[in-house]
One Martini backbone bead per residue (centre of mass of N, CA, C, O) as a GRO file, in nm:
protein
  294
    1MET     BB    1   0.101   0.033   0.012
    2LYS     BB    2   0.004   0.376   0.022
    3ILE     BB    3   0.123   0.574   0.293
    4ALA     BB    4   0.011   0.821   0.522
    5ILE     BB    5   0.158   1.041   0.763
    6LEU     BB    6   0.012   1.257   0.993
    7SER     BB    7   0.268   1.496   1.089
    8ARG     BB    8   0.454   1.753   1.284
    9GLU     BB    9   0.651   1.508   1.422
   10PRO     BB   10   0.908   1.330   1.292
   11ASN     BB   11   1.080   1.278   1.584
   12CYS     BB   12   0.880   1.128   1.720
   13TYR     BB   13   0.831   0.823   1.838
   14SER     BB   14   0.561   0.738   1.700
   15THR     BB   15   0.629   0.820   1.413
   16ARG     BB   16   0.884   0.648   1.377
   17ARG     BB   17   0.752   0.370   1.434
   18LEU     BB   18   0.544   0.379   1.203
   19LEU     BB   19   0.745   0.410   0.976
   20GLU     BB   20   0.903   0.150   1.027
   21ALA     BB   21   0.667  -0.052   1.011
   22ALA     BB   22   0.573   0.010   0.722
   23ARG     BB   23   0.842  -0.058   0.581
   24ARG     BB   24   0.872  -0.349   0.694
   25ARG     BB   25   0.583  -0.426   0.545
   26GLY     BB   26   0.621  -0.289   0.238
   27HIS     BB   27   0.560   0.013   0.237
   28GLU     BB   28   0.473   0.316   0.114
   29VAL     BB   29   0.594   0.628   0.262
   30LEU     BB   30   0.442   0.928   0.384
   31LEU     BB   31   0.541   1.239   0.532
   32LEU     BB   32   0.294   1.468   0.658
   33ASP     BB   33   0.220   1.793   0.698
   34THR     BB   34  -0.083   1.900   0.781
   35LEU     BB   35  -0.038   2.223   0.719
   36ARG     BB   36   0.044   2.154   0.399
   37LEU     BB   37  -0.241   2.114   0.350
   38HIS     BB   38  -0.495   2.143   0.082
   39LEU     BB   39  -0.817   2.208  -0.036
   40ASN     BB   40  -1.059   2.112  -0.293
   41LEU     BB   41  -1.373   2.256  -0.400
   42GLU     BB   42  -1.544   2.055  -0.639
   43PRO     BB   43  -1.779   1.916  -0.847
   44SER     BB   44  -1.578   1.686  -0.957
   45GLY     BB   45  -1.431   1.664  -0.674
   46PRO     BB   46  -1.225   1.577  -0.437
   47GLY     BB   47  -0.930   1.757  -0.313
   48LEU     BB   48  -0.560   1.745  -0.269
   49CYS     BB   49  -0.280   1.924  -0.133
   50TYR     BB   50   0.091   1.946  -0.135
   51GLN     BB   51   0.268   2.206  -0.158
   52GLN     BB   52   0.085   2.295  -0.422
   53GLN     BB   53   0.042   1.986  -0.484
   54PRO     BB   54  -0.081   1.717  -0.587
   55LEU     BB   55  -0.182   1.442  -0.440
   56PRO     BB   56  -0.089   1.146  -0.432
   57GLY     BB   57  -0.179   0.841  -0.445
   58LEU     BB   58  -0.377   0.669  -0.197
   59ASP     BB   59  -0.473   0.417   0.045
   60ALA     BB   60  -0.361   0.535   0.330
   61VAL     BB   61  -0.409   0.665   0.678
   62ILE     BB   62  -0.219   0.814   0.953
   63PRO     BB   63  -0.331   0.993   1.220
   64ARG     BB   64  -0.133   1.272   1.386
   65ILE     BB   65  -0.321   1.489   1.558
   66GLY     BB   66  -0.297   1.766   1.712
   67ALA     BB   67  -0.474   1.956   1.935
   68SER     BB   68  -0.404   2.247   1.802
   69ILE     BB   69  -0.521   2.109   1.497
   70THR     BB   70  -0.797   1.969   1.482
   71ALA     BB   71  -0.978   2.117   1.276
   72TYR     BB   72  -0.785   2.094   1.035
   73GLY     BB   73  -0.723   1.791   1.043
   74VAL     BB   74  -1.018   1.695   1.011
   75ALA     BB   75  -1.066   1.825   0.734
   76MET     BB   76  -0.848   1.663   0.583
   77LEU     BB   77  -0.954   1.380   0.656
   78ARG     BB   78  -1.234   1.412   0.528
   79GLN     BB   79  -1.124   1.441   0.241
   80LEU     BB   80  -0.993   1.162   0.225
   81GLU     BB   81  -1.256   1.007   0.261
   82LEU     BB   82  -1.396   1.124   0.002
   83MET     BB   83  -1.151   0.981  -0.173
   84GLY     BB   84  -1.135   0.670  -0.050
   85ILE     BB   85  -0.951   0.664   0.201
   86THR     BB   86  -0.796   0.488   0.439
   87CYS     BB   87  -0.858   0.528   0.790
   88LEU     BB   88  -0.770   0.450   1.098
   89ASN     BB   89  -0.915   0.716   1.178
   90THR     BB   90  -1.176   0.911   1.196
   91SER     BB   91  -1.287   1.228   1.190
   92ALA     BB   92  -1.529   1.191   1.385
   93GLY     BB   93  -1.376   1.046   1.614
   94ILE     BB   94  -1.167   1.266   1.671
   95ALA     BB   95  -1.358   1.502   1.726
   96CYS     BB   96  -1.501   1.369   1.967
   97SER     BB   97  -1.248   1.313   2.151
   98ARG     BB   98  -1.166   1.633   2.167
   99ASP     BB   99  -1.454   1.661   2.291
  100LYS     BB  100  -1.516   1.618   2.608
  101LEU     BB  101  -1.823   1.649   2.622
  102GLN     BB  102  -1.910   1.469   2.390
  103ALA     BB  103  -1.769   1.215   2.489
  104LEU     BB  104  -1.926   1.191   2.757
  105GLN     BB  105  -2.204   1.170   2.627
  106ARG     BB  106  -2.148   0.906   2.473
  107LEU     BB  107  -2.067   0.734   2.719
  108ALA     BB  108  -2.330   0.767   2.875
  109GLN     BB  109  -2.515   0.651   2.653
  110ALA     BB  110  -2.352   0.364   2.676
  111GLY     BB  111  -2.331   0.306   3.002
  112LEU     BB  112  -2.075   0.419   3.125
  113GLY     BB  113  -1.846   0.477   3.351
  114LEU     BB  114  -1.838   0.787   3.546
  115PRO     BB  115  -1.765   1.066   3.657
  116ARG     BB  116  -1.914   1.309   3.793
  117THR     BB  117  -2.064   1.563   3.573
  118GLY     BB  118  -2.034   1.920   3.496
  119PHE     BB  119  -2.211   2.188   3.305
  120ALA     BB  120  -2.168   2.547   3.252
  121HIS     BB  121  -2.214   2.912   3.198
  122ARG     BB  122  -2.303   3.030   3.470
  123VAL     BB  123  -2.213   3.154   3.773
  124GLU     BB  124  -2.484   3.085   3.926
  125ALA     BB  125  -2.427   2.756   3.887
  126VAL     BB  126  -2.193   2.668   4.077
  127PRO     BB  127  -2.324   2.543   4.333
  128ALA     BB  128  -2.476   2.318   4.172
  129LEU     BB  129  -2.226   2.193   4.044
  130ILE     BB  130  -2.091   2.101   4.304
  131ARG     BB  131  -2.322   1.922   4.405
  132GLN     BB  132  -2.343   1.729   4.158
  133VAL     BB  133  -2.030   1.608   4.224
  134GLY     BB  134  -2.017   1.603   4.565
  135GLY     BB  135  -1.816   1.808   4.604
  136ALA     BB  136  -1.556   1.853   4.793
  137PRO     BB  137  -1.344   1.735   4.615
  138LEU     BB  138  -1.250   1.859   4.282
  139VAL     BB  139  -1.252   1.871   3.923
  140VAL     BB  140  -1.104   2.089   3.679
  141LYS     BB  141  -1.181   2.123   3.318
  142VAL     BB  142  -1.079   2.185   3.024
  143LEU     BB  143  -1.186   2.097   2.700
  144GLU     BB  144  -0.861   2.114   2.557
  145GLY     BB  145  -0.683   1.946   2.726
  146THR     BB  146  -0.347   1.804   2.770
  147GLN     BB  147  -0.135   1.621   2.961
  148GLY     BB  148  -0.279   1.772   3.226
  149LEU     BB  149  -0.370   2.023   3.111
  150GLY     BB  150  -0.628   2.203   3.250
  151VAL     BB  151  -0.599   2.080   3.554
  152ALA     BB  152  -0.783   2.093   3.872
  153LEU     BB  153  -0.759   2.074   4.225
  154CYS     BB  154  -1.028   2.111   4.461
  155ASP     BB  155  -1.041   2.091   4.809
  156THR     BB  156  -1.259   2.318   4.832
  157HIS     BB  157  -1.538   2.501   4.805
  158THR     BB  158  -1.399   2.776   4.770
  159SER     BB  159  -1.197   2.695   4.545
  160ALA     BB  160  -1.408   2.595   4.345
  161GLU     BB  161  -1.558   2.861   4.310
  162SER     BB  162  -1.317   3.034   4.217
  163VAL     BB  163  -1.239   2.873   3.964
  164LEU     BB  164  -1.510   2.861   3.816
  165GLU     BB  165  -1.565   3.166   3.810
  166ALA     BB  166  -1.313   3.250   3.654
  167PHE     BB  167  -1.375   3.098   3.396
  168LEU     BB  168  -1.671   3.200   3.338
  169GLN     BB  169  -1.600   3.505   3.326
  170GLN     BB  170  -1.398   3.430   3.067
  171LYS     BB  171  -1.543   3.215   2.880
  172VAL     BB  172  -1.442   2.931   2.991
  173PRO     BB  173  -1.485   2.609   2.928
  174VAL     BB  174  -1.594   2.382   3.191
  175LEU     BB  175  -1.543   2.110   3.408
  176ALA     BB  176  -1.700   1.925   3.660
  177GLN     BB  177  -1.543   1.670   3.876
  178GLU     BB  178  -1.518   1.397   4.032
  179PHE     BB  179  -1.333   1.277   4.302
  180ILE     BB  180  -1.128   0.978   4.317
  181ALA     BB  181  -0.982   0.877   4.597
  182GLU     BB  182  -0.934   0.555   4.565
  183ALA     BB  183  -0.715   0.583   4.331
  184GLU     BB  184  -0.450   0.722   4.437
  185GLY     BB  185  -0.317   0.844   4.160
  186ARG     BB  186  -0.444   0.625   3.968
  187ASP     BB  187  -0.424   0.474   3.639
  188LEU     BB  188  -0.546   0.341   3.325
  189ARG     BB  189  -0.384   0.237   3.025
  190CYS     BB  190  -0.550   0.156   2.721
  191LEU     BB  191  -0.492  -0.033   2.424
  192VAL     BB  192  -0.692  -0.008   2.133
  193ILE     BB  193  -0.725  -0.260   1.864
  194GLY     BB  194  -0.974  -0.373   1.689
  195GLY     BB  195  -1.144  -0.456   1.964
  196GLN     BB  196  -0.869  -0.472   2.142
  197VAL     BB  197  -0.671  -0.529   2.415
  198VAL     BB  198  -0.316  -0.516   2.388
  199THR     BB  199  -0.267  -0.310   2.635
  200ALA     BB  200  -0.157  -0.230   2.981
  201PHE     BB  201  -0.119   0.042   3.226
  202GLN     BB  202   0.007   0.193   3.512
  203ARG     BB  203  -0.044   0.515   3.666
  204GLN     BB  204   0.167   0.711   3.888
  205ALA     BB  205   0.173   0.960   4.080
  206GLN     BB  206   0.348   1.183   4.215
  207ALA     BB  207   0.431   1.338   4.476
  208GLY     BB  208   0.180   1.587   4.514
  209GLU     BB  209   0.017   1.448   4.271
  210PHE     BB  210  -0.286   1.370   4.075
  211ARG     BB  211  -0.143   1.344   3.807
  212SER     BB  212  -0.043   1.057   3.592
  213ASN     BB  213   0.109   1.167   3.376
  214LEU     BB  214   0.408   1.122   3.219
  215HIS     BB  215   0.454   1.435   3.159
  216ARG     BB  216   0.420   1.465   3.503
  217GLY     BB  217   0.592   1.207   3.636
  218GLY     BB  218   0.474   0.949   3.592
  219ARG     BB  219   0.441   0.603   3.660
  220ALA     BB  220   0.504   0.292   3.496
  221SER     BB  221   0.312  -0.023   3.496
  222ALA     BB  222   0.217  -0.322   3.495
  223VAL     BB  223  -0.116  -0.468   3.413
  224GLN     BB  224  -0.419  -0.636   3.509
  225LEU     BB  225  -0.711  -0.684   3.365
  226ASN     BB  226  -1.030  -0.709   3.393
  227ASP     BB  227  -1.316  -0.777   3.231
  228GLU     BB  228  -1.458  -0.504   3.281
  229GLU     BB  229  -1.225  -0.324   3.183
  230GLN     BB  230  -1.211  -0.432   2.897
  231ARG     BB  231  -1.503  -0.370   2.813
  232THR     BB  232  -1.490  -0.066   2.865
  233ALA     BB  233  -1.263   0.011   2.669
  234ILE     BB  234  -1.399  -0.095   2.411
  235ALA     BB  235  -1.668   0.063   2.436
  236ALA     BB  236  -1.545   0.348   2.429
  237VAL     BB  237  -1.429   0.336   2.143
  238GLN     BB  238  -1.697   0.265   1.999
  239ALA     BB  239  -1.866   0.517   2.093
  240LEU     BB  240  -1.654   0.712   1.912
  241GLY     BB  241  -1.562   0.568   1.637
  242LEU     BB  242  -1.304   0.390   1.685
  243ALA     BB  243  -1.001   0.182   1.635
  244VAL     BB  244  -0.781   0.368   1.783
  245ALA     BB  245  -0.697   0.379   2.141
  246GLY     BB  246  -0.675   0.551   2.443
  247VAL     BB  247  -0.772   0.443   2.776
  248ASP     BB  248  -0.884   0.602   3.071
  249LEU     BB  249  -0.887   0.457   3.396
  250LEU     BB  250  -1.071   0.404   3.698
  251ARG     BB  251  -1.057   0.272   4.020
  252SER     BB  252  -1.356   0.201   4.183
  253ASN     BB  253  -1.618   0.122   4.401
  254ARG     BB  254  -1.808   0.110   4.109
  255GLY     BB  255  -1.583   0.070   3.915
  256PRO     BB  256  -1.507   0.150   3.608
  257LEU     BB  257  -1.378   0.468   3.490
  258VAL     BB  258  -1.400   0.710   3.247
  259LEU     BB  259  -1.187   0.974   3.149
  260GLU     BB  260  -1.051   0.898   2.856
  261VAL     BB  261  -1.011   0.940   2.490
  262ASN     BB  262  -0.733   0.865   2.274
  263SER     BB  263  -0.676   0.907   1.920
  264SER     BB  264  -0.339   0.970   1.982
  265PRO     BB  265  -0.148   0.758   2.106
  266GLY     BB  266   0.121   0.697   2.272
  267LEU     BB  267   0.400   0.450   2.249
  268GLU     BB  268   0.637   0.455   2.445
  269GLY     BB  269   0.525   0.357   2.718
  270ALA     BB  270   0.379   0.099   2.613
  271GLU     BB  271   0.633  -0.040   2.490
  272ARG     BB  272   0.814  -0.038   2.739
  273VAL     BB  273   0.627  -0.205   2.931
  274SER     BB  274   0.539  -0.449   2.725
  275GLY     BB  275   0.736  -0.519   2.464
  276LEU     BB  276   0.568  -0.427   2.224
  277ASP     BB  277   0.464  -0.396   1.878
  278LEU     BB  278   0.239  -0.147   1.821
  279ALA     BB  279   0.292  -0.038   1.541
  280ASP     BB  280   0.245  -0.306   1.396
  281ALA     BB  281  -0.048  -0.346   1.491
  282MET     BB  282  -0.158  -0.095   1.347
  283LEU     BB  283  -0.080  -0.182   1.059
  284ALA     BB  284  -0.239  -0.445   1.054
  285HIS     BB  285  -0.515  -0.308   1.084
  286LEU     BB  286  -0.503  -0.131   0.833
  287GLU     BB  287  -0.491  -0.365   0.634
  288THR     BB  288  -0.765  -0.485   0.713
  289ARG     BB  289  -0.939  -0.238   0.644
  290HIS     BB  290  -0.858  -0.219   0.347
  291ALA     BB  291  -0.941  -0.508   0.257
  292ALA     BB  292  -1.249  -0.477   0.341
  293ARG     BB  293  -1.304  -0.262   0.101
  294GLY     BB  294  -1.173  -0.402  -0.173
   0.00000   0.00000   0.00000
């Protein structure tokens, strides 16, 4: 196949591993900077150019679209879909996963466990919002944060009011979310490919920090998921219309709770902990998707 990897970071670990895996499996690979693409909308049919030149014929695309360019990247990916090119993850699935509120709405509709979550526009709603999620301590999240950025733990009712009011007064949309104390700063990152959990690891926040993200100093270790956790991770990915995703779960007293679904999961930590060639697994699934289209 002729495969394009959409990435603005050619030297990042995940991009390099996907490039290596595709070449090792005998594919011709193009590495394309997403922002150098532009589309043509014509009655004769959808078109796409790269660096002002028509994009050569492609069979498949692996999108690695950064959060800061979600809208543009999704538009380019949608154009590729209209051109009949197989995409590892769809534009609709990526757009949904990047919209934290929409993603949570889809997960709730699917009946999956979630931390209690509230969303409001007016400052006057703050007291009700705090009550809705069980009071302090609670977590406040901006809708477009990644890697633990834009997330704050409010230990008291007063601090929760202050933080929520400050965001809402500035017209910054935020979520208020229940703090799951029994998780003790740990979460589970599950990598789902083609309807199967291929690996999972536990992330432990460093001392004095409640966010377990590896980018914020969290430590990763191997973990064994139970059946309910595996089913939850798979169902979460399916609910957002994705084929490949990282799912973050919390172990709570009422079962697994979905924190987030990442449509462009990093491979470095997962490959290091598991010892698996996850880039190869992603390419194998892309081949299967493309073959299924005939």
